[in-house]
C-alpha positions, 0 to 999 in steps of 0.5 A: 221412286222405287218399283219392285217387280215379282211374278206368281205362277209357273207360266206353263199350262196345267193338264187336267185343270180348266185354267193355269193363271200366272202374273207379273206385278209391280209395286211402285213406292215414292221415295218420300214414303218408302222409309216410313213404309219399310219401318212399319212393315218391319214391325209387322214382319216378325208376326208373318209366316215364313218359308224355310229360308226365313222369307215372307211369302205371299202364298203363306199369309192368311186373309187378315194378314194380307188385308193388313199389308194392303192397307199399309200400302194404301196408306203410303200411297203405293201403286200396284200394276199387274198383267195376267195370263192364263196359259191353258187358253193360249194358242201355243203355235201363235205363242211360238210365232210371236217369238219368231216375230220378235226376232225378226223385229230386232232387225226390221225396226233398224235401218239397213246401215244400222243393222251392220253396226249392231250385228253382233249384239243382234246375233247375241240377243237372238241366241238368248231368245232362242234359248228361252223356254215357252214359259220364260218367253211368256213371262218376258212378254208380260213383263215388257207390257207391265213396265210400259204400264208402270211408266205411263201410269206412275209418271202421270200419277206422280206428276200431279202429286210429287213431281220430284219423284220423277227425277230418280227411277230405281227398279228391283226384280226378284232374281231367279239365279243366285249367282248369275242372270238367267237367259231370260233376265239377261235378254230382258235387261238388254232389250227392254229399253229398245222395245219401250223406246220405240213407243216413247220416241213415237209418242213423245212420252207420257204427258197430261195437262196440269202435270209437272214434268220438270224433274222428269224432263231434266233426268230423262228427257233427251234428244236421243241422237246416239240411239239406234235409228228406228225405221220410219221414226224421224223425230228423236225427241222423247225419253231416254229409256237407257237412263230410265232403266240405268238403275235396274237391279236383279236381287236374290237377297232379302229386300223389303220392297220385293217381299211386299211385291210378292205379297200383293202379286200372290194376292192377285193370283190367289184371289183368281184361283180361289185360294184366298177369301174375299176379305183378303183381296177385297181392298186390293183395287184400292192401290190400283189406278182406275182405267175408265176405258179398259181393265185396270189389271189386263189379261194377255190373251193370245186367243179369243179376247172374250174368253175370260167370260167363260172361265171359273175366275170370271166373276172375281176378275171382273171385281178385282180388275177395276182399280179404285185409285184415282189418277186425278187429284181433286184439284185437277178434277175441278179444273177439268170440270171447269174447262168442260163447263166453259166449253159447253157454254 
């Protein structure tokens, strides 16, 4: 499966405005659907507005064009994940504290004898982190949370439908530097696997009854014997995320998937900022997996967790953050219902 990652917004506060929304989005498409989807999109693309570089940008599309693209994605079983942040309601002091905590965690998660082994790498990561602006650090934080959601949801989703897709993960990120990686991109590439690996080692990875994880286990399941020893974690069973993210590409040239990711990510932000009418964003939840226990599109809030309720975009957020794409297939739903009925009797 292929996952395309893009962002929308400046990740900085906006003076004189009540909000400053930014987001990162990930569009996941099964390999078995991608060629057909790409062919259909390239037929539509000539009619879409483009910037001075000849690229289609989500911010330029009207409601009818956006709706048409979302429908194309829905018909090809695409998955959209996103994480939002309103920089105007963040506590900047706490945001800086999080940066310091992250630096400390590089070492505290490792056993003392392992810290010496990875001292040069740790020092290099700290230097790159220190060079990050608050905006880039906020973007990195959201992106890390986003990738964790993609792994949890996409693996489960395809285990119930196209398990072969779990044998090959490809990641594509819209690069900001034309010739080289920015500090944030370089730091992200080096650290994303260790951060997500900690959770993976502890919980054994995403598992749901009835899912077929054969291809996933063959490709990425591992006894992670060569991974840096994590303090307090005894088991080495889990997912080898070094392999999961081995095909991680920063792309500055034209890429069909990244253009589509740009469109849907901008659709989300434009809906919340009032720059897109409802007939443009109404169908967006159709490609977002429904979560019964929490919003399907979460806000990262380093402040009062309920602060969204008082902001101008609250009504739209409540409607758009409820995904309508079912994780379960009809067959699995029947099996679950039968188990519940049998237990009740």
